[in-house]
N, C-alpha and C positions, 0 to 999 in steps of 0.2 A: 772599130770602124764599120760602118754600115753604108752601103751604096744605095739603099732604098730612099728615093727622093721624098716619099711621103713621111718617113721618119725624120728627115731633115727639116721638113716644113713644120712638123710638130715641135722640134727642138728650137727652131727660130721664132716661133710665135710669141713668146714672152718679150723678145727683143724688138718687135715691130712697133710697140708703143713706147718708144724711148723718149726720154726727156732731152730737150735741146742741149747740145754740148756733151751728152753722155757718149761713152765709147765702150765697145765690146772688143776684147782681144781673143782671137781664136788661134790656137796653136795646132799645127798638123804637119805630118810628113807628106801629105798628099795634096798636090795643087788643086785637084778636083774639089776638095772640101772648101777651099777659099772661094772658088767659083760658085759652088752651091750655096754658100752662106752669103753670097752677094758682097764680098769684100771690096772696099774701095781701093785699098792698097795692100798688096801682098809683099812681104819682105822675106825673101828666101834667106835662111840662115845656114851657116856652115856647120858641119858636124864638129862637135867638141872633141878634143883630143882625150885619150884615156887618162892622162894626168889631170886635165881640167875636170873631167867627170869624177875622178877619184877625190879631188879636192872638194867638189860640191857634195859628194857622198859623205866625206868626213865631216863637213860642216853640219849636215843634217843628222847624221847618225851619232856624232860625238860632240858636236858643238866646238870643233877644233878645225884648224886649217889643214891638218894632215894626220897621219896615223903614228906620229913620233911617240906619243904617249901610250899607244896601243899597238906595238909592232906585231903582236900575235894575231891581230885582226886584219892586217893589211892584205895578206894573200887571199883571204875570203872576200874582202872588199873588191880586189882586182877581178876576181871571177864574176862577181855580181855586175861590176861596171862593164865588163866585156859582153855580158848578155844583153845589156841595155843598148849597145850600139848596133 
């Protein structure tokens, strides 16, 4: 995260010459970012539960819905997920 407006204008510049109908999705935890990026619609999202985060983590790390096939990795995964929230 960088609050320097000049850096944001540099980041935005490629998106200013958009094709009609194109969309850009910006994700952020900071409402100021959506304002700086000139967002038309901001959609505040709720924080994911630890269980939902763990499921997403399992899908990306293992290609599985949960750690059932790798119970030895579950505690490590829980520690990583807690750091992300």
